[in-house]
TIBA-898968 format. One record per atom (N, C-alpha, C): residue in three letters; x, y, z. Coordinates in steps of 0.001 Angstrom, whole numbers, plus 500000, padded with zeros to 6 digits. Last residue first. Layout:
// TIBA-898968
AlaXYZ...
This chain:
// TIBA-898968
Asp497853487692506993Asp497267486352506813Asp498362485319506608Glu498606490046509462Glu499054489411508239Glu498441488022508158Cys496569492669510725Cys497088491303510848Cys497526490782509482Asn495574495237512048Asn496567495087510999Asn497245493722511168Ala492138495968512674Ala493368495266513018Ala494273495136511803Asp490769499266512427Asp490776497870512055Asp492141497246512344Ala490610501366515410Ala490878501133513991Ala490869499633513725Gly490503501741518149Gly489763502673517304Gly489959502484515826Pro493732500482518820Pro492446500933519347Pro491787501961518443Ser495705498435518127Ser495141499368517137Ser493792499867517626Gly498811497845519934Gly497464497500519500Gly496996498476518447Trp500973497846522715Trp500825497678521276Trp499403497237520960Met502400500232525059Met501666499014524739Met501502498965523225Gln504832501708527298Gln504225501515525990Gln503378500246525969Trp505634504421529596Trp505672503032529149Trp504882502906527860Glu505345507069530133Glu506530506423530689Glu506634504957530288Gly503292507360527631Gly504107508264528439Gly505367507578528911Met502255505448526024Met501519505739527253Met502314506663528180Asp501955504957522667Asp502805505624523651Asp501948506023524861Ile501651502123520943Ile500811503092521641Ile501654503689522757Leu502540500627517847Leu502970501203519115Leu501962502220519643Glu501031497745516601Glu501231499180516403Glu501485499831517757Asn500350495109516986Asn501678495381516429Asn501913496851516117Gly498647492599518886Gly498785494005518492Gly500206494316518051Ala498342489300517509Ala498778490199518576Ala498913491619518040Cys495341488123515867Cys496781488328515954Cys497089489253517113Trp492931485654514745Trp493314486795515560Trp494840486932515555Val492529483310513506Val492440484491512645Val492723485771513432Ser492617481363515495Ser493761481441514582Ser493695482654513661Gly490238481280516928Gly491353482055517462Gly492504482229516506Asp487174481708515618Asp488376480891515430Asp489583481711515863Leu485309483633515683Leu485342482728516830Leu486519481774516758Arg485490484922513221Arg486197485522514345Arg486201484646515593Ser484546484451510688Ser485236483343511363Ser485953483824512620Ala483444486816509821Ala482588485626509793Ala483222484459510548Phe485548488644509929Phe484478488744510917Phe483632487477510969His487878489027508546His487669487699509104His486487487679510076Arg487981491659507904Arg487836490735506783Arg487603489294507267Leu488507492940510298Leu487122492834509857Leu486949491848508713Pro490927491216512352Pro490574492141511266Pro489149491906510794Val491245491106515857Val490806490367514673Val490434491375513588Gln493636490934518564Gln492759491666517659Gln492405490806516446Ile495053491477521704Ile494676490470520717Ile493563491083519877Ser497829493708522546Ser496426493312522502Ser496264492045521682Lys500767493520524542Lys500136493523523223Lys498686493061523324Gly502173493229526890Gly501692494563526552Gly501071494667525182Asn504497490801525873Asn503799491433526977Asn503411492863526604Asn506073489769523936Asn504648489909523620Asn503874490612524724Ser508556489563525077Ser508414490490523948Ser506962490696523569Pro508278487550527002Pro508355488954527435Pro508148489944526301Thr505754485235525802Thr507153485660525902Thr507182487104526380Ser503041484918526329Ser503861483743526094Ser505352484041526196Thr501140486835526630Thr502030486638527768Thr502986485479527550Pro499489486897524448Pro500343488068524681Pro501279487916525860Asn498816484584522260Asn499116484593523689Asn500037485763523992Pro496098484304519982Pro497433484818520306Pro497623484867521812Phe494278481180520174Phe494311482633520172Phe495751483092520404Pro493737478195518706Pro494845478973519284Pro494681480478519110Asn492070475673519079Asn491585477029518815Asn492595478035519376Leu493524473337519365Leu492282473294518599Leu491789474692518232Ser495694473839520964Ser495964473473519573Ser494708473467518732Asp496376476065523161Asp495159475368522756Asp495300475048521277Ala498082477644525715Ala498206476703524599Ala496906475952524342Thr496187480653526594Thr497194479636526832Thr497129478591525735Thr494010482165525846Thr495320482571525347Thr496421481574525660Tyr491032482123524810Tyr491826481171525597Tyr493257481326525145Tyr487872483725524646Tyr489288483676524301Tyr490028482791525299His484835483791523301His485557483092524372His487011483000523944Ile482329486166522670Ile483640485628522312Ile484205484911523527Ser479349487481521200Ser480055486824522298Ser481368486270521773Asp476690489802520543Asp477948489144520178Asp478539488504521412Ile474038490015521389Ile474438490653520138Ile475752490059519637Val471488488478522990Val472927488362522786Val473277488920521412Thr469090490393524660Thr469429489712523412Thr470946489664523270Asn468555491956526850Asn468602490501527055Asn468789489708525770Asp469025494531525795Asp467654494095526113Asp467560492574526188Cys471962493279524739Cys471132494471524577Cys469682494034524744Tyr475127492013525718Tyr473672491922525763Tyr473062493282525460Leu477985490408524923Leu477361491725524803Leu475854491536524703Val480259488536526740Val478965488510526061Val478400489919526076Leu483227486758527005Leu482621488082527017Leu481346488017526183Ser485100484419528892Ser484028484689527945Ser483578486132528109Gln488590483577529175Gln487392484267529644Gln486369484336528518Arg491964483094530201Arg490792482629529462Arg489549483280530051Thr494136485043530888Thr494330483675530391Thr493144483179529579Gly493687487511532039Gly494757487399531053Gly494962486005530491Val490428488874532311Val491405487901532771Val492424487672531670Leu489084491967533009Leu489496491072531934Leu490622490171532440Glu486282493178534658Glu487670492764534804Glu487999491740533726Leu483980495840534962Leu484448494698534182Leu485931494440534432Asp483234498182536366Asp483236496889537029Asp483886495751536256Gln483292500669534939Gln483801500570536300Gln484091499133536735Tyr484092502362531797Tyr483311501455532630Tyr483985501336533997Tyr483955505015529511Tyr484578504484530719Tyr483618503560531452Tyr484605505376526078Tyr483582505196527107Tyr484244504523528302Asp486816505679524563Asp485649506483524184Asp484559506424525237Ala490220505873525600Ala488911505225525688Ala487805506194525286Phe492749506880525691Phe492088506909524389Phe490723506227524416Pro493699506552528324Pro493489507908527798Pro492732507962526483Val492618504741530888Val492921504504529469Val492662505811528725Ser491671505331533339Ser493126505382533189Ser493570505084531763Asp488991504844533410Asp489399506231533141Asp490910506398533074Lys488674501723531551Lys488596502545532745Lys489187503921532447Gly486961501298528370Gly488001501042529355Gly487773501868530597Leu486221500756525010Leu485671500825526352Leu486782500491527343Val486299502222521853Val487099501589522899Val486438501837524248Val484801501610518736Val484721502317520009Val485490501520521052Phe484638502125515246Phe485224501364516345Phe485164502216517609Gln481990502406512863Gln482859503036513862Gln483356502005514875Gly480052501639511047Gly481449501515510659Gly482429502093511647Pro477677503989512249Pro477976502823511403Pro479429502817510961Asn478367505188515615Asn478016505388514212Asn478312504137513391Ile477081504718518767Ile478139504301517849Ile477646504445516411Arg476704506022521980Arg476148505992520623Arg477293505684519655Leu475991505832525352Leu476943505466524300Leu476222505330522972Gly474182506308527376Gly474666507452526614Gly475631507115525505Leu475124503519529292Leu474231504656529122Leu474907505783528348Leu475597500647529392Leu476393501587528609Leu475560502815528249Tyr475280499440532732Tyr474695499660531410Tyr475441500783530704Asp478320498231534242Asp477137499075534239Asp476578499169532825Val479183494811533522Val479515496212533759Val478212496990533846Ser478402491737535238Ser478239492675534129Ser478790494042534511Glu478263489205536605Glu479487490002536502Glu479439490951535308Ala475813487359534680Ala476555487651535908Ala477803488461535591Gly474504486522532467Gly474433487947532785Gly475159488324534049Thr474707484044531509Thr473737484222532586Thr473578485687532966Arg476773484008529755Arg475436484156529182Arg474351484254530251Ser479450486016531163Ser478759484754530896Ser477395485044530305Lys480466488460531648Lys481435487385531503Lys480779486048531193Ser478903491153529789Ser478952490182530864Ser480060489181530594Ile477959494421529079Ile478898493344528790Ile478992492449530016Lys474850495877527922Lys475864495635528947Lys476760494497528486Cys472318498217526856Cys473314497182526577Cys474303497069527735Asn470587500319526684Asn470101499080527284Asn471049497916527037Asp472019502315525338Asp471517502585526683Asp471083501314527402Leu473257502416522850Leu473555501285523725Leu473058501492525152Leu472237502989519579Leu472200503504520936Leu472321502334521905Leu473749503215516382Leu473222502360517446Leu473334503041518796Thr473050504000513103Thr473625504513514335Thr472950503810515500Asp473348501363510616Asp472601502296511452Asp473455502843512582Leu474424499319509256Leu474322500585508525Leu473705501682509370Ser476700497472511447Ser475431497715510758Ser475510499000509948Gly478859497024513047Gly478859496411511727Gly477573496603510964Asn480664498719515192Asn479302498763514671Asn479319498247513243Tyr482817497102517480Tyr482642497696516138Tyr481173497636515752Ile484825497510520447Ile483685496947519721Ile483462497747518447Glu487496496725522598Glu487057497468521419Glu485874496750520790Val488497497118525955Val487759496317524975Val487378497223523817Trp491343497137528229Trp490261497746527462Trp489689496770526448Lys493444497906531060Lys492838496956530132Lys491657497612529419His494510499447533039His494861499793531662His494355498768530645Asp493588498458535516Asp493370499855535164Asp493605500162533694Asn493862495999536643Asn492922496109535527Asn492793497521534984Gly497202494742537525Gly495860495245537777Gly495051495384536500Thr500370495763536106Thr499546494929536958Thr498186495574537185Lys501105496221532658Lys501001496788533993Lys500097495883534822Gly500814494996530283Gly502185495208530735Gly502260495895532077Pro498181494451529602Pro498787495692529108Pro500233495913529515Lys496411492063528742Lys497692492050529444Lys498487493276529014Ile494177492504527293Ile494013491734528512Ile495296491667529334Met492530494224525144Met493814494392525826Met493671493729527185Leu490939493167522236Leu490964493091523695Leu492386493348524173Glu488774493749519476Glu490111493841520055Glu490010493860521575Thr486157493243518652Thr487224493204517643Thr488632493290518228Phe482882492239519049Phe484146492392519758Phe485281492246518742Leu480294493944517275Leu481259492857517334Leu482401493227518275Leu476831494517516617Leu478074494939517247Leu478982493731517397Asp475085493063515040Asp475055494533514972Asp476351495116515525Gly475267490359515567Gly476173490912514569Gly476083492411514401Lys471895489805516241Lys473257489310516351Lys474106489875515218Arg469875492664516867Arg470134491399516200Arg471620491074516263Asn469562495130518008Asn468508494140518261Asn468740492812517549Pro470602498252519231Pro471006496954518670Pro469951495896519010Glu468280500932518574Glu469033500121519521Glu469464498823518848Arg468738503553516042Arg467997502490516739Arg468887501848517799Leu468366505550513271Leu468860505558514637Leu468050504545515443Lys469005504215509955Lys468203504885510970Lys468934504877512291Ser468811502896506724Ser469639503639507665Ser468760504398508646Leu467457501692504597Leu467943500849505684Leu468842501571506676Pro468401503748501753Pro467510502848502486Pro468219502222503679Leu469239507231501667Leu469623505835501495Leu468640504953502248Lys469020510399500121Lys468430509400500997Lys468938508009500644Val471599512770500102Val470839511832499280Val470303510755500199Val472846516032500307Val472225514927501009Val471434514083500021Gly475932517863499596Gly474529517633499796Gly474118516326500409Ala478848519685500830Ala477922519193499824Ala476625518666500397Ile480886520543502545Ile480422521455501500Ile479218520947500723Glu482748520890505519Glu481699520148504827Glu481073521055503771Pro486220520668506412Pro485023521460506109Pro484012520640505311Val488551519567507941Val487354518823507560Val486141519729507351Ala491038520556508346Ala489988521088509197Ala488629520443508924Glu492442519184506380Glu492850519012507766Glu491771519521508724Leu489611518195504388Leu490982518670504481Leu491390518499505939Gln487113516718502623Gln487867516643503866Gln489288517133503660Val483919517335501537Val485318517528501200Val486097517555502503Lys481196515001501500Lys481921516129502044Lys483351516154501555Leu478022513759501579Leu479152513964500674Leu479923515178501175Asp476040511450503112Asp476749512713503333Asp477969512771502429Phe472862510358503202Phe474136510105502516Phe474879511428502488Tyr470859509495506032Tyr471273510355504937Tyr472632509952504407Ser470027508062508286Ser469175508103507100Ser469603509112506057Leu472181508073510108Leu470926508746510422Leu470104509038509168Leu474431507391507605Leu474318507797509000Leu473018508561509205Ser476523506258505520Ser475120505976505791Ser474890506214507271Gln478714508205503745Gln478430507704505079Gln476925507497505231Leu481281508571501565Leu479866508221501605Leu479601507608502964Glu483602511148501035Glu483188510019501851Glu481685509811501726Ile486211512419499256Ile484755512259499225Ile484405511002499991Leu488699514657499548Leu488311513333500013Leu486802513269500074Leu490930516468497888Leu489481516302497933Leu489181514858498320Ser493569518655498450Ser493106517276498567Ser491597517244498723Pro494521521264498524Pro494880520429497376Pro494269519034497380Thr494129524131499441Thr493183523017499609Thr493399522027498476Glu496311525676498757Glu495844525721500137Glu494877524578500444Pro496619525222496021Pro497704524812496926Pro497284524827498393Ser493283524011495129Ser494328525031495139Ser495467524543496022Leu490539522827493161Leu491580522597494145Leu492678523639493997Thr487165523290492828Thr488455523760492328Thr489482523593493431Lys484510521023492207Lys485385521700493155Lys486630522150492429Gln481331519412492120Gln482422520085491433Gln483215520900492447Asp479498516302492070Asp479908517547492696Asp481017518159491858Gln477050513693492383Gln478027514452491611Gln478317515771492316Ala475802510362492742Ala476072511696493271Ala477083512379492382Glu473431507684493022Glu474487508403492313Glu474635509785492923Phe472338504370493946Phe472355505829494069Phe473509506399493266Ile471683501958492553Ile471290502189493941Ile471263503683494247Leu470593500657489612Leu471293501813490144Leu470796502083491559Gln470849497133489246Gln470017498317489469Gln470875499434490048Asn472090494701488852Asn472468495815487991Asn471534497010488108Val471686492901490769Val470818492766489587Val470976493978488675Ser473441493702492766Ser473726492456492061Ser472826492218490853Asn473637497344492310Asn473523496117493098Asn473721494892492216Tyr475836500201491844Tyr474831499255491369Tyr474818498022492268Phe476572503692491837Phe476720502379492454Phe475540501497492066Lys478513506422490563Lys477290505619490539Lys477593504259491147Thr479764509807490565Thr479882508392490912Thr478512507728490888Gln481726512542489482Gln480430511856489430Gln480652510378489749Val483199515684489538Val483255514333490089Val481856513736490055Gln485146518112487968Gln483816517515488041Gln483960516063488502Ile487101520816488857Ile487066519358488788Ile485622518901488930Glu488601523648487508Glu487364523095488058Glu487319521591487806Arg491967524355488462Arg490984524007487431Arg489731523458488115Gly493898524670490408Gly493348525867489795Gly492360525602488670Leu495900521760489698Leu495391522783490601Leu494837523961489809Pro495031518618488107Pro495738519909488155Pro495093520851489165Val495022515432489874Val494376516432489026Val495163517740489114Ile495049511979490409Ile495840513209490435Ile495270514193489420Val492968509937492251Val493144510557490938Val493930511852491118Pro493094506785493983Pro493185508246493951Pro493462508754492538Asp490686504159493325Asp492066504632493352Asp492085506158493343Phe487847503791495469Phe488397504040494143Phe489854504458494305Tyr486537501219497682Tyr487228502473497398Tyr487508502577495901Phe485038499531500493Phe485173499740499061Phe485881501080498831Asn485091497709503198Asn485791498902502713Asn485943498873501199Pro484286495388504488Pro483411496557504539Pro484042497826503964Val483959494085501196Val483254494448502414Val484228494360503593Glu486675495300499117Glu485711494292499537Glu485033494770500811Gly488142496908496205Gly488014496566497612Gly486974495500497856Lys486832499264493725Lys487736498222494204Lys487438497918495666Leu485074500471490870Leu485111500255492306Leu486047499098492648Ser486880502038488187Ser485915501072488705Ser486136500872490192Leu487149505256486593Leu487656504204487465Leu486524503290487911Glu488173507600484218Glu487111506691484633Glu487720505531485419Val488809510902483503Val489381509714484140Val488238508859484653Ile489059513083480823Ile488124512327481661Ile488836511083482190Glu489947516338479706Glu490346514992480100Glu489309514372481021Asn489741518962479101Asn489170518019478128Asn489499516570478471Asp489250520081482334Asp489637520510480986Asp488968519573479977Phe488267517115483994Phe488828518456484090Phe489397518810482729Ser486495514571485751Ser486787515283484507Ser487309516681484806Val486019511393486904Val486602512679487272Val487014513375485986Glu483817508924487786Glu484276509721486645Glu484751511069487165Leu483442505674488946Leu483798507046489288Leu484317507733488040Ala481195503059489632Ala481995503773488640Ala482225505196489115Gly480714499767491042Gly480556501213491023Gly481482501830490005Arg479063496819492307Arg480004497512491431Arg479727499000491478Gln477597496000494495Gln478396495022493768Gln479393495669492819Ile475867496448497407Ile476747497138496457Ile477666496107495808Asp473745495793499174Asp474083494919498040Asp474891495678496980Leu473088496977501476Leu472703497695500263Leu473034496917498999Ser474264495251503309Ser472797495271503178Ser472327495987501927Asn476765493969503960Asn476523494648502680Asn475025494682502370Glu477413493066506425Glu476553492195505629Glu476269492768504247Leu478876495165507444Leu479553493895507213Leu478724492929506378Asp478159498254505674Asp478041497351506808Asp478605495987506437Val480688500318504086Val479399499624504097Val479346498743505333Pro482385503271502959Pro482182502243503977Pro480788501631503871Ile484091504444500556Ile482708503989500622Ile482566502907501682Ser486023507189499470Ser485884506103500438Ser484413505749500588Phe488294508713497267Phe486915508307497506Phe486900507141498477Lys490195511598496267Lys490100510266496847Lys488652509987497230Val492159513563494218Val490773513228494542Val490750511800495053Val494686516015494448Val494326514605494472Val492867514458494899Gly496791518316492576Gly495787517976493569Gly495467516499493495Met500224519443492305Met499026518815491767Met498048518584492914Leu502095520632493837Leu502048521030492427Leu500813520468491733Pro502351521742497169Pro501692520845496198Pro501697521433494794Val505429522202498768Val504323522887498098Val503671521913497116Leu506744521458501906Leu506533521009500539Leu505280521660499961Ala509165522705504127Ala507769522719503690Ala507679522321502231Leu511261521422506324Leu511232521681504886Leu509785521573504411Thr512824522295509241Thr511538521959508645Thr511524522384507187Ile515410521031511134Ile515092521836509950Ile513745521372509402Thr517464520984513835Thr516115520625513394Thr515686521585512285Asn520585519764514476Asn519870520858513815Asn518510520356513351Val522715519076516883Val521483518520516342Val520660519679515794Leu526280519267516307Leu525019519805516807Leu523862519026516206Gly528514518302515085Gly528458518241516534Gly527201518812517133Val528550520566512366Val529041519323512961Val528913519412514471Glu525752522068510796Glu526905522181511675Glu527266520832512262Leu524471523365508026Leu524595522060508671Leu525885522075509483Asp522251526019507310Asp523598525612507709Asp523526524238508372Thr520089526283504408Thr520359526239505841Thr521800525842506084Ile517439526767502272Ile518873526993502431Ile519163527099503925Ile515023524545500876Ile515399525462501946Ile516917525596501940Ser512157523456498984Ser513590523644499180Ser513823524625500317Gly509821521141497477Gly510168522235498360Gly511671522328498523Met506919519521496088Met508333519863496074Met508571521024497021Leu504675517061494874Leu505070517959495953Leu506544518296495781Ile504427515680492509Ile503198516230493093Ile503491517184494253Thr505702514741489529Thr506075515458490745Thr504832516108491313Asp504886511520488261Asp504592512958488275Asp505066513559489592Lys505330508806488593Lys506315509567487831Lys506022511058487733Glu503385508052490511Glu503293507572489133Glu504084508473488192Phe504370510677492374Phe503310509679492295Phe503129509319490828Phe507029512063494322Phe506461511616493048Phe505303510644493274Val508536514871495749Val507714513679496000Val506983513341494704Arg511629516350496374Arg510558516135495403Arg509845514823495741Ala513617518766498015Ala512874517509498089Ala511791517504497013Glu516766520198498782Glu515585520148497916Glu514934518768498031Ile518857522347500420Ile518192521047500548Ile516898521102499733Leu521832523937500277Leu520523523943499637Leu519953522512499705Arg523744525382502796Arg523424524142502099Arg521989524230501558Asn525139527497504155Asn524357527709502931Asn524162526419502132Ala528033525882505598Ala527038526950505529Ala526334526942504170Gly528409522374506529Gly528874523691506114Gly527726524671506030Pro529143518872505970Pro528540519984506713Pro529093521306506214Asn528598516607503383Asn529545517594503920Asn528798518670504696Ile527388513377503958Ile527026514734503542Ile527991515719504187Gly527372510644504583Gly528369511186503666Gly528063512568503167Ala523945509379504713Ala525317509497505204Ala526217510144504144Met520789509247505736Met521559509877504668Met522964510149505188Lys517895507393506304Lys519289507577506704Lys520077508135505518Leu514628508219507114Leu515569508046506012Leu516981508335506514Val511839506798508619Val513098507508508860Val514061507180507730Ser509696505536507421Ser509403506624508353Ser510649507435508683Pro510290505059503838Pro510194504635505233Pro509901505822506141Ile509045504693500767Ile509342505778501689Ile509184505286503122Glu510519503194498063Glu509612502965499182Glu509993503965500265Ser512367504500496531Ser511160504024495864Ser510090503623496870Trp514317507294497041Trp513716506150497720Trp512450505749496971Ser517442508798496120Ser516017508545495893Ser515578507299496650Lys519819511421496532Lys519392510057496826Lys517887509951496624Lys522717513420496095Lys521342513102495699Lys521037511654496059Trp524767516211496397Trp524453514886496966Trp522992514593496666Pro527046518095494465Pro525659517792494835Pro525523516348495326Ser530171518854496068Ser529451518281494931Ser528031517948495366Met530822521962497730Met530614520517497740Met529938520084496449Asp530775524691498046Asp532037524001498308Asp531872522481498343Ala528185525530497556Ala529251526055496702Ala530550525286496867Gly525935522662497722Gly526550523865498263Gly527714524286497384Ser523098520421498167Ser524207520997497410Ser524732522244498119Ile521052517634498120Ile521725518602498986Ile522960519105498244Thr517935516185497382Thr519195516690496836Thr519750517735497800Ile515767513425497477Ile516372514503498247Ile517705514883497594Gln512737512030496416Gln514113512362496044Gln514578513558496867Leu510467509315496578Leu510936510568497146Leu512386510774496730Ser507449507608495543Ser508902507781495589Ser509234509187496077Asp504715507507495794Asp505404506237495579Asp506911506382495502Ala501916508826497483Ala503295509012497050Ala503936507651496862Pro498936510682497983Pro499577509405497657Pro500977509678497135Phe498354512928500652Phe498786512745499274Phe499304511326499077Leu497043512277503126Leu496773513514502404Leu497135513367500942Glu497181510670505746Glu496460510398504509Glu496089511706503823Gln500518510835506899Gln499125511247507031Gln498443511020505698Ala503670510610508528Ala502666510013507647Ala501275510551507955Leu506600512341508398Leu505362512248509157Leu504239511789508242Val509808511278508250Val508640511519507408Val507387511307508239Ser512942512476508988Ser511758511882509585Ser510539512274508757Leu516138511839508118Leu514945512525507641Leu513735511804508189Glu519317512391509377Glu518135511539509438Glu516930512371509045Leu522669512629508164Leu521355513224508415Leu520317512132508548Thr526072512742509109Thr524916511924508727Thr523640512673509074Thr529029514315507730Thr528067514035508789Thr526927513208508231Asn532596514680507212Asn531227514443506747Asn530325514249507964Leu535573516402506607Leu534620515964507614Leu533231515831506993Glu538029515127504354Glu537071516151504747Glu536043515559505708Gly539740513216503385Gly540002513709504722Gly539041514783505183Thr539027512088501079Thr539932513234500980Thr540251513831502341Lys537208510128501760Lys538536509715501279Lys539528510872501209Asn535560511424504792Asn535590510844503456Asn537024510593503002Thr534629510600508067Thr535590511295507213Thr535625510631505852Val531600511242509990Val532574510350509362Val533496511196508486Lys529599511660512937Lys530328512207511797Lys531362511209511288Asp528293510826515180Asp527858510243513918Asp528661510748512725His529115512224517370His529650510875517242His529224510210515936Asn527743514717517219Asn529144514629516828Asn529629513194516592Ser524344514093515998Ser525352514664516879Ser526759514240516471Cys522634514742512840Cys522966513964514024Cys524130514585514788Ala520082516779511830Ala521511516543511664Ala522012515913512951Phe516885516009510735Phe517726516114511913Phe519180515870511507Ile514032517349509214Ile515379516820509028Ile516189517047510295Ile510756516761508351Ile511625517250509416Ile512978516572509285Leu508392517971506061Leu509397516962506366Leu510312517562507419Ser504959518515505296Ser506196518944505935Ser507097517748506156Leu502290517829504504Leu503064518838503791Leu504255519360504585Ile502227514205504750Ile501736515525505107Ile502661516556504464Leu501826511454502581Leu502705512421503227Leu501960513685503575Phe501285507939502533Phe500787509273502310Phe501640510246503117Lys502306504934500792Lys502269505808501948Lys501716507168501538Arg500534502248499218Arg501350503463499152Arg501220504268500431Met500845498813500000Met500000500000500000Met500886501244500000
């Protein structure tokens, strides 16, 4: 998957012990380039050039853009020109330059702002896990000047998408999309127009089935909303009333700290509706014993992940008081009006018949969640489709690993 770049790069000149000497005896230093990732621009390669009056130009390209770029053998000195170009499908979409001094023995923090040369149109179409709208295919048409770009729908439930489209800045962009079901009926269509500029170079169109409307909006960093409303079927505000409306998707049962203060549960709204959980509770058994307080006031949008935990979990969306998660084996049952909406029995110790990840099996696994990706929702009771958390969560003086509030990143 291609990485995305925000409009700034941060360069660090390393300290004195990182300097090296080249063949002519001149003092060299090493730079580290930190790339801050954000879903703004698609990028498939990056080129950095550093030059100065007393040095030969230094140039390096990366076809895969890591989070930290190591650049060795650069002559320190005054008035160094640092230039960066970001490419997507061989087109330069971002570029920037700065003149600065690179001093030996110091850590120099340099911000290199990148100016967009092109704009980008992206499209996201979340659906419920059962694909109630029966979306089977779709078409996107983006037109500007005399050029028309036509794309077909990609992805699978619950995340359909179109590939991003690179467009010129300062031109009016026409966007039209249509979606069809399995009998080739047109379910809905929408169209809009927008002019992209260097200040607003990214157009993200999201289709959200929320509270009976289809919301088309342009998303930038401030997420301004600009467009209209189209009615969709099967979308409303209601209480969970059928199995699968909500799913357990991630559990932190061994956070690397003793006690229950930093344990948490993630649930996912797999329906097309906004769900109210006033009459819902989580229990350790189907008898309803050892339940947390009713989840009063909790509302979950369609396609949304919500984290439940104690008030010591800084990223929790809802705080509970009574639930205790055992680090070895346990059942969890989600009730709404005495209807079982979802249940899971995890068994993290050795179980050859149903092996869940064991976050306590080795010290290196301590502090990792157990999580299941949505693509395996139909077989989520099988522990083998779950994996240990692998994304760093900074808790200040300590760390844990997981993906709270997002789909699991598991390798099949």
